[in-house]
N, C-alpha and C positions, 0 to 999 in steps of 0.2 A: 504494499499499499504506499502510495506516494503522499507527500504533504498536500498536493493539489487535490487528490482524491478525498482526503479527510476534510479539507476545507469545503469542497463541493458538496460532500455528503452532509456536513453540518449546516451549510447554507440552505440546502434543499429541505432539511427538516425544520429549520427556523422559518423558512418561507411558508411551509405547510401549516405550521402552528399559527402564524400570523393570519394566514388566509382563513383558517377555520375559526379563529376567535374574532375576526373583524365584524361579522354581523352582530354579535352580542355586544361588543364594545361600542359599535356605532350607535345602536339603538339605546344603550345605556347612556351614552353621551347626549344624544338628542333629547331623551326624556328628562334627564337631569337638567339640561339647559332650559327646557320648557317649564319645569317645576320651579327652577330658580327664578325665572322671570315672573312666574305667577306669585311666588312668595315675595319678591321685591315689590310687585305692584300692589299686593293686598296687605303687606306687612304681617303676614302670618308666618311665624318662625317655629313651626312644629317639625320635629325631626322625622316623625313617621310619614309626614306628607312628602318628603323627598325620598324616603327609603322604599316604601311599599310600591309606588308606581314603577320605580326602576326595577325592582325584583320581579314584579309581574310581567313587565314588558320584556325583560331579558329571558324569562322562562318561556314566554310565548314565542319569541324568536327562536329559542333553542328547539322548541317542539316543531316549529315550521321548517327549520333548516337541518334537522337531525338526519333525514335521509341523505342530503347532500354531504354533510359532514362524514357520515359513515362510508359513503362511496369514496370520498377522498382518502380517508384513512385506510380502507381496505385496498384501494389501488396502490397506495404507497407501500403498504406492508407486503402485498403480493409481489410488487417489483423488487422489494428488498430481499425477500426470501428466494425469488427466482434467480437473482443475480449473486447469491452467496458464492457459488463457484468462481465467478469472475472476480469477486472481491478478494478472495484468499490467494490469488495468483501473484 
């Protein structure tokens, strides 16, 4: 294994992790921003008001994107296992 291979392998796994987590993080950011604007406009400073909508929206996005996430993870793992003979050369 060359250093270039290790760097490429690590890069590919980090890219996959970021791509999988992006929908949940994006929705959490958007909902948090909307709730923060609402709190600033109404001067309601309740902690659960910002926490519960974010948790619910992230869970909903996770349920909606779960098949896509599993497809990406299965494809990555299958490629990894199929190329083990090439990796150990």
